[in-house]
C-alpha positions, 0 to 999 in steps of 0.5 A: 194775656200771658203775664209771664211773657218776656218780649225779647229780640232775636237771639240776642236776649235784648229787651224789646218792649216798653222798659216803662210805661209813661203817658209819653211812651203810651203815646209813641205806642198808639196811633194818633186817632186813638191818643186819649191818655189824659181823658177821664177814666170815668168817676168811681160808683159805689164800688167795694172791694170784695175781701174780708175785713182783715185784708187790706185794701189793694192800691187803686190809681188815681188816673183809673178809679174802680167802678162796677160798670168799668170792671163789667166792661173789663171782664168782657173784654178779657174774654173776648178773643176779638183782642187777637189778630186772628180772633183765636186768643183772649186774655182768658186763653192763658189765664183760665179761672179754674186754674187760678188764672193760669192755663196748665201749660209751661208755655202757650202758643201765640197767634203765629203758631210759635210757642213762647218761653214762660209760664203764664202767671197767676193772676190771683191777688195781682191788684198787691202786685208792685211789678208784672211780668216774671222778671220786669220791675219797670212794668209797675201797673196792669194798664201798662202790662196789657201791652206785652201780650197784645203788641209784644213781637218777640215772641208774638202773642195776640198779634195786634201790633198794626191792627190797632184800628180794626180792634177799635172798629169791631169793638165800636160796631158791638152795641153792647160795648157802645153802651159799656164804654159809654157808662164806664167812661161818660167823660169822654163821651164813651170813646173806644179807645186803647187806653180805655181798653187797658184801663178796663181790663186792669180794673177787672183783673184787680177784682181777682181777690182770693181770701177764703181758702181753708187755711184763711178760715183756719187763721181766722176763727176755724181751727178745723178748717185745715187738716192735721197734716196741713197744720204740721206742714205749716210748721215746716213751712214757717220753720228755719229748716226749710226757709220758705217763708223768707221769700213766701210771706205775708198776706199774699205769701210772696215778698212782692206786696204793695197795699193801699197807702203803702209808700214803699213797695216790697219787691223780690226777685230771687234766683233759685238755682234751677239752672247752671249752664256753664258751671258759673251760674248761666241760665238758658241763653234765651231767658236770663231773667232780671239781668235782662232788664238790668244788665247786671251780672249778678241779677242772672237767673233772678225771677219774681217770687210768686204767690203761693196762693191757689198753687196746687192748681197752677202747675207746671211751676217755675218761670218756665214751667219746667217742673210738673208737680209740687213733690218735685218743686220740693224734692228735686230742686228746693231740697237740693239747693236748686235743681241744677245741683243735680246736673253736671255743672253743680249747684248755681253759685248765684243762687239766693242765700236761702236756697241751702238745701234741706232733708225732708222725710216722705211724710214730711213732704206729704205734710207741706203739700197739705198745707199748700193745697190749704191755700186753694180758695174753691170759691175763687176758682167757681166765682161767677163774677169772674167767668166767662160772660160770653158763655152765660150769653150764649147759654142764655141764647141757646136756652131762648131758642130751645123754648121758642122751638118747644112752643113752636112744636106744641102749637103745631 
């Protein structure tokens, strides 16, 4: 489920899929026999957010309350390749735990073998985002965002358009899913529907919280949790010379943020000067960023600010995965007023006011990278609650078979 992927129509760059995810539009998207948007989403049980006290609680949709069994169901669906047309892709194909739920690729192949145009975004602390994908402020819920990779056609990712009934039938034939859907959505007799699938996966994704990096521990009572180099990098990061903190600030290191009870979300989309194709600020013809949604010329090349949590394991970088390393991001992009400044058309005139370049020595660059690496939460990358449940089940089955074979051999 590549949340960063935009859907567009041919070469025109026109936005094709779901500008906003109201119940009315969702009803239009689904076959009549599968529509159950207004069905109860189940009651919250004794679910608790797994976060430190200092971290704010994420928003929780009134129509999709969190519950442990719903999260369990969503985790299984997240890793289930039956959610793709040919059984080759799951959400986890493009969102791998070891890469902080990215995939280490500039872009990913869909079921038709065609390469997408955008980098898979991290799902680290995705519960706190006010909008989803790289450049669509109108997709404001994870439940809505799920439809982009599942049903998008330009490009095709998981390719499920026209195969909705087959998906429902496959899940309904699985005894584990029968039990999980019944427990997660008891007020609807456990019906397996597309909306319930969206809600369950969204519930699981909201649990992907990361607040145990060395830097977190350093900020909350462990003065030796990060190295002296990382502390020097911290000073550079939050200083006026580099301007990093203007867009990468707050508990999630991004200017896109909403917490429980917050009435006005923070939203930030910026042109960082990555391209300047015509000397007037144009980006690549197949991806104009926020402009493709708003139609406003001043939004050319503007993309959502990503979190810097776990940034060291989410390479390659930028919306199209076109920069391979953090060193290159710093020295060959931000330090030079945006990478376009190194090209024949010069710096992008539409770039953010904060992209003004800076001088940084080699040792200072190393210090800044040390700070960015201190934002890596190793427990998040290995937390078994976020891992593939099918791998665990398969391992147990193989262990049981091995045990039975050994006992059989001993008996003879």
